[in-house]
C-alpha positions as CSV (number, residue, x, y, z in Angstrom):
1,M,-36.2,47.4,-29.0
2,S,-38.8,44.6,-29.0
3,D,-41.2,42.9,-31.3
4,N,-43.6,42.4,-28.4
5,P,-46.2,45.2,-28.4
6,N,-47.1,44.4,-24.7
7,L,-43.7,45.7,-23.5
8,P,-43.4,49.4,-22.6
9,A,-41.6,51.4,-25.2
10,R,-38.7,53.8,-24.3
11,E,-38.9,57.4,-25.1
12,E,-35.4,57.4,-26.6
13,E,-32.9,54.7,-27.5
14,P,-29.2,55.7,-27.3
15,L,-28.2,53.4,-30.2
16,A,-29.8,53.0,-33.6
17,N,-30.8,49.6,-34.9
18,P,-27.5,48.1,-36.2
19,G,-29.5,46.1,-38.8
20,L,-30.4,42.8,-37.0
21,P,-31.9,40.1,-39.3
22,A,-35.6,39.5,-39.2
23,H,-36.7,37.1,-36.4
24,Q,-36.9,33.5,-37.5
25,W,-40.0,31.8,-36.1
26,R,-39.8,28.2,-34.8
27,P,-41.8,25.4,-36.5
28,T,-43.9,25.1,-33.4
29,D,-44.8,28.8,-33.6
30,V,-46.4,28.5,-37.0
31,D,-47.5,24.9,-37.3
32,P,-50.2,23.8,-34.8
33,A,-49.5,20.1,-35.5
34,K,-45.9,20.4,-34.6
35,E,-46.9,22.4,-31.5
36,R,-49.1,19.6,-30.3
37,R,-46.4,17.0,-31.1
38,A,-43.9,19.0,-29.0
39,E,-46.4,19.2,-26.2
40,R,-46.7,15.4,-26.2
41,Q,-42.9,15.1,-26.2
42,V,-42.6,17.2,-23.1
43,S,-45.3,15.3,-21.3
44,T,-43.7,12.0,-22.3
45,L,-40.4,13.1,-20.7
46,F,-42.2,14.0,-17.5
47,G,-44.0,10.6,-17.7
48,L,-40.6,8.8,-18.0
49,S,-39.5,10.6,-14.8
50,I,-42.6,9.2,-13.1
51,V,-41.7,5.7,-14.4
52,C,-38.1,6.0,-13.0
53,V,-39.5,6.9,-9.6
54,V,-41.7,3.8,-9.6
55,L,-38.7,1.7,-10.6
56,F,-36.7,3.3,-7.8
57,V,-39.1,2.3,-5.1
58,A,-39.4,-1.2,-6.6
59,A,-35.6,-1.6,-6.7
60,Y,-35.4,-0.5,-3.1
61,V,-37.8,-3.2,-2.0
62,I,-36.6,-6.0,-4.3
63,F,-32.8,-6.0,-4.2
64,E,-31.1,-7.4,-1.1
65,I,-28.2,-5.6,0.6
66,G,-26.0,-6.6,3.5
67,D,-23.8,-9.6,3.8
68,T,-25.2,-11.3,0.7
69,P,-26.3,-8.5,-1.7
70,D,-27.7,-9.0,-5.1
71,V,-25.2,-8.2,-7.8
72,I,-25.4,-6.7,-11.3
73,L,-22.2,-6.7,-13.5
74,G,-20.1,-7.1,-10.4
75,F,-21.7,-4.2,-8.6
76,G,-24.3,-4.1,-5.9
77,A,-27.7,-4.3,-7.6
78,S,-29.3,-2.0,-5.1
79,N,-26.8,0.8,-5.6
80,V,-26.8,0.5,-9.4
81,T,-30.5,0.5,-9.8
82,L,-31.2,3.2,-7.2
83,G,-28.6,5.5,-8.8
84,L,-29.8,5.0,-12.3
85,T,-33.5,5.3,-11.6
86,L,-33.1,8.4,-9.3
87,G,-30.7,10.0,-11.9
88,G,-33.2,9.2,-14.7
89,A,-36.1,10.8,-12.8
90,L,-34.2,14.0,-12.3
91,L,-32.8,13.9,-15.9
92,F,-36.1,13.5,-17.6
93,I,-37.6,16.4,-15.6
94,G,-34.7,18.6,-16.7
95,L,-35.0,17.5,-20.3
96,G,-38.7,18.1,-20.3
97,I,-38.3,21.6,-19.0
98,I,-35.6,22.3,-21.6
99,Q,-37.8,21.1,-24.4
100,W,-40.7,23.1,-23.1
101,A,-38.6,26.3,-23.1
102,R,-37.1,25.6,-26.6
103,K,-40.3,24.6,-28.4
104,L,-43.4,25.9,-26.6
105,M,-42.7,29.0,-24.6
106,S,-43.1,32.3,-26.4
107,D,-40.0,33.3,-28.5
108,H,-39.2,37.0,-28.5
109,E,-36.0,38.9,-29.1
110,I,-35.5,41.8,-26.6
111,V,-32.7,44.3,-26.3
112,E,-32.2,45.7,-22.8
113,M,-30.3,49.0,-22.6
114,R,-27.9,49.6,-19.8
115,H,-29.2,51.6,-16.9
116,P,-27.9,52.9,-13.5
117,A,-27.5,50.4,-10.7
118,R,-30.8,51.4,-9.2
119,S,-33.7,50.9,-11.6
120,S,-36.2,53.7,-12.0
121,D,-39.7,53.2,-10.7
122,E,-40.8,52.9,-14.3
123,D,-38.3,50.1,-14.9
124,R,-39.4,48.3,-11.8
125,E,-43.0,48.4,-12.9
126,A,-42.0,47.2,-16.4
127,T,-40.1,44.3,-14.8
128,V,-43.2,43.2,-12.9
129,A,-45.1,43.5,-16.2
130,V,-42.5,41.4,-18.0
131,L,-42.6,38.7,-15.3
132,Q,-46.3,38.6,-15.4
133,Q,-46.2,38.4,-19.2
134,G,-43.6,35.6,-19.0
135,L,-45.9,33.6,-16.8
136,E,-48.7,34.0,-19.3
137,E,-46.4,33.3,-22.3
138,S,-45.1,30.1,-20.7
139,G,-48.5,28.6,-21.6
140,I,-48.8,26.8,-18.2
141,G,-52.3,28.0,-17.9
142,R,-53.5,26.8,-21.3
143,R,-51.4,23.6,-21.5
144,P,-52.9,21.4,-18.8
145,L,-51.2,18.3,-20.2
146,V,-47.7,19.7,-19.8
147,R,-48.6,21.4,-16.5
148,N,-50.2,18.3,-14.9
149,S,-47.5,16.0,-16.0
150,L,-44.8,18.3,-14.7
151,L,-46.5,18.6,-11.3
152,A,-46.9,14.9,-11.1
153,A,-43.2,14.3,-12.0
154,V,-41.9,16.8,-9.5
155,A,-44.2,15.6,-6.7
156,L,-43.3,11.9,-7.2
157,V,-39.5,12.6,-7.5
158,L,-39.7,13.4,-3.8
159,A,-40.7,9.8,-3.1
160,P,-37.2,8.3,-3.3
161,F,-36.0,10.7,-0.6
162,V,-38.9,9.6,1.6
163,V,-38.1,6.0,1.0
164,L,-34.5,6.5,1.8
165,L,-35.4,7.9,5.2
166,R,-36.0,4.3,6.3
167,D,-32.2,3.7,6.1
168,L,-31.6,6.3,8.8
169,G,-32.5,3.5,11.2
170,P,-35.2,2.9,13.8
171,T,-36.7,5.6,15.9
172,P,-35.2,6.3,19.4
173,N,-38.1,4.5,21.1
174,Q,-37.7,1.4,18.9
175,V,-34.0,1.3,19.7
176,A,-34.7,1.5,23.4
177,N,-37.3,-1.2,23.2
178,D,-35.2,-3.6,21.0
179,A,-31.9,-2.9,22.6
180,D,-29.6,-5.8,23.4
181,Y,-26.9,-3.8,25.2
182,P,-26.9,-1.5,28.2
183,G,-27.6,2.2,27.5
184,A,-29.0,1.7,24.0
185,G,-31.2,4.5,22.5
186,I,-31.0,8.2,22.4
187,K,-32.8,8.6,25.7
188,N,-30.5,6.3,27.8
189,T,-26.9,6.0,28.8
190,I,-25.0,3.2,30.6
191,W,-25.2,4.9,34.0
192,T,-27.2,3.0,36.6
193,N,-27.9,3.3,40.4
194,G,-24.7,2.6,42.3
195,M,-22.3,2.7,39.4
196,R,-19.0,4.3,40.4
197,V,-17.7,7.5,38.8
198,V,-14.1,6.9,37.6
199,R,-11.4,9.0,36.0
200,D,-11.4,9.1,32.2
201,V,-8.6,7.1,30.5
202,I,-7.2,5.4,33.6
203,G,-10.5,4.2,35.2
204,T,-9.7,4.8,38.9
205,P,-12.6,5.5,41.2
206,I,-12.9,8.9,42.8
207,K,-13.4,9.7,46.5
208,V,-14.7,13.1,47.8
209,S,-11.3,13.7,49.4
210,D,-9.5,13.4,46.0
211,L,-11.0,16.7,44.9
212,E,-10.2,20.2,46.1
213,I,-12.3,23.3,45.7
214,G,-12.0,24.4,42.0
215,D,-10.9,21.0,40.7
216,L,-12.5,19.8,37.4
217,V,-12.2,16.2,36.4
218,N,-13.2,14.3,33.2
219,A,-14.9,11.1,34.3
220,E,-16.6,8.1,32.8
221,P,-18.9,5.3,34.1
222,A,-17.0,2.4,35.7
223,A,-18.8,-0.2,33.6
224,I,-16.7,0.6,30.5
225,F,-13.5,-0.5,32.4
226,E,-15.0,-3.7,34.0
227,V,-13.8,-7.2,32.9
228,D,-15.2,-10.7,33.4
229,D,-13.5,-13.6,35.3
230,E,-11.3,-14.3,32.3
231,G,-10.1,-10.8,32.0
232,E,-12.2,-10.0,28.9
233,P,-14.0,-6.5,28.9
234,L,-17.7,-6.6,29.6
235,V,-18.2,-3.7,27.2
236,E,-16.2,-3.5,23.9
237,G,-16.3,-2.5,20.3
238,V,-19.0,-0.2,19.1
239,T,-21.0,-0.6,22.3
240,L,-18.0,0.6,24.3
241,Q,-17.6,3.7,22.1
242,I,-21.3,4.5,22.5
243,A,-21.1,4.1,26.3
244,K,-18.1,6.3,26.6
245,S,-19.5,9.1,24.3
246,K,-22.9,9.3,26.0
247,G,-21.7,8.6,29.6
248,A,-18.8,11.2,29.6
249,L,-18.9,13.5,32.7
250,I,-17.5,16.7,34.0
251,L,-17.0,16.7,37.8
252,L,-16.5,20.0,39.5
253,R,-16.0,20.7,43.2
254,M,-17.0,24.1,44.6
255,E,-18.1,25.6,47.9
256,P,-21.4,23.8,48.8
257,D,-23.0,27.2,49.5
258,D,-22.3,28.3,45.9
259,I,-24.7,25.6,44.5
260,I,-28.2,26.7,43.6
261,P,-30.0,23.3,43.3
262,G,-32.9,23.0,40.9
263,P,-36.3,21.7,42.0
264,G,-35.9,18.1,43.1
265,R,-32.1,18.3,42.9
266,E,-31.4,19.2,46.5
267,N,-29.5,15.9,47.1
268,W,-27.8,15.6,43.7
269,S,-24.4,17.0,44.8
270,V,-21.9,15.6,47.4
271,D,-19.9,18.1,49.5
272,G,-19.9,20.6,46.7
273,I,-19.2,18.1,44.0
274,V,-21.5,18.2,40.9
275,A,-21.6,16.1,37.8
276,Y,-22.8,17.1,34.4
277,S,-22.7,15.6,30.9
278,K,-19.6,16.6,29.0
279,I,-21.5,16.8,25.7
280,C,-22.7,20.3,24.7
281,T,-26.4,20.5,24.1
282,H,-25.9,22.7,21.0
283,V,-24.2,20.4,18.5
284,G,-22.5,17.8,20.8
285,C,-19.0,19.2,21.2
286,P,-17.0,17.9,24.3
287,I,-16.7,20.6,27.0
288,S,-14.0,21.1,29.5
289,L,-13.1,24.9,29.6
290,N,-13.8,25.9,33.2
291,E,-14.0,29.5,34.6
292,R,-13.0,28.7,38.1
293,T,-14.3,31.8,39.8
294,T,-17.7,31.8,38.2
295,H,-18.2,28.0,37.8
296,H,-19.0,28.6,34.2
297,L,-18.2,25.9,31.7
298,L,-17.4,27.1,28.1
299,C,-17.9,25.1,24.9
300,P,-14.9,25.7,22.6
301,C,-16.9,25.1,19.4
302,H,-19.5,27.9,19.5
303,Q,-18.9,29.5,23.0
304,S,-22.1,28.2,24.7
305,T,-21.6,28.8,28.4
306,F,-23.2,26.8,31.2
307,D,-23.5,27.7,34.9
308,L,-22.5,24.5,36.8
309,A,-23.5,26.1,40.1
310,D,-27.1,26.6,38.8
311,S,-28.2,23.3,37.3
312,G,-26.1,23.7,34.2
313,K,-28.2,26.5,32.8
314,V,-27.2,28.3,29.7
315,V,-25.8,31.8,30.3
316,F,-24.4,32.6,26.9
317,G,-24.3,31.2,23.4
318,P,-26.4,29.2,20.9
319,A,-27.2,26.3,23.2
320,A,-30.9,26.2,24.0
321,R,-30.9,23.6,26.8
322,A,-29.1,23.2,30.1
323,L,-26.4,20.5,30.5
324,P,-28.0,17.3,31.9
325,Q,-27.0,16.7,35.5
326,L,-26.1,13.3,36.9
327,P,-27.3,12.8,40.5
328,L,-24.4,11.8,42.8
329,A,-24.0,9.8,46.0
330,V,-21.3,8.1,48.0
331,D,-21.0,4.3,48.4
332,Q,-20.0,2.5,51.6
333,E,-16.3,2.7,50.7
334,G,-16.5,6.5,50.2
335,Y,-16.4,6.5,46.4
336,L,-18.6,8.7,44.2
337,V,-21.5,6.8,42.5
338,A,-24.5,7.7,40.4
339,Q,-27.9,7.6,42.0
340,S,-29.5,6.8,38.6
341,D,-29.1,7.5,34.9
342,F,-29.5,11.0,33.6
343,T,-33.1,12.1,33.9
344,E,-33.0,13.6,30.4
345,P,-31.2,12.7,27.2
346,V,-27.6,13.9,26.8
347,G,-26.3,15.6,23.7
348,P,-27.8,17.9,21.1
349,S,-31.5,18.6,21.1
350,F,-33.8,16.6,18.9
351,W,-37.5,16.7,17.9
352,E,-38.8,14.2,20.4
353,R,-37.0,15.6,23.5
354,D,-39.0,17.1,26.3
355,S,-38.0,20.8,26.5
356,Q,-38.3,20.6,30.3
């Protein structure tokens, strides 16, 4: 049953009309002046949303944060104003849409009879017709003031999120250029030419003779264990944690004939010993599950599997990039050292990384 002549009529209704009261029209349905006033109210709410976005951006620029932040009522001024203005921007859009629906969109009472789970072809066609009719009845095509103010409010409400992207920090290239500690930036680690490879936790250097075929060792760069003349660590605090996380290695010794060196990597191994980043290239989990007979390294998080005998290539799982390999050499005392830093960034892929 419907008072809308544009909706398709049913051939037979299973229930008689129980005697519903006559439909009560809204004031905006019968009074053009009240309709125009409601339209201005809705546009005003969308306009207030735009004002809140402008205030958000202004507050972000004006109020100081950090060691000496601006304060309002005992709270950080930046947090208070950003929260209130962003909340207000979203709130006014929501209120405007609610008022639009309550006062301006067409008001019809419709009874929908129950039907089988799968709608008939006729019902599907009727649904499409109803949706099209709803779009027409919303008045968005003939109410440019409401439509344009809504579009402006929704478009500008994205501005706070764009502004907040600045707080994610400098780009990887900026970090690398402005770094004041070794290995800064996504594209670098603390590894350098001649730096010894040492055992994780204890920090003892590793000789070729220390490893047997099939041995897998967790290793780190020696620099994280070094101290100055007064016994103070050269790398400490957050810098130490960054160096350890990005410089973590997996050492594996296998038969030299099992190694399939990639182009330009012919001298990256030492007597069957290869070194790869311990950080999975999928989402950054630490890897150490070794299949000894196949030289496959398995990530415990999502089962990405890498072939350490073949340049760390992915043989299974969601990882899309091979494990970065560290070129190895031996110093004059017989200890394993790095020839250089990794030739590609370690860790999960990101948008600026060279796929090669």
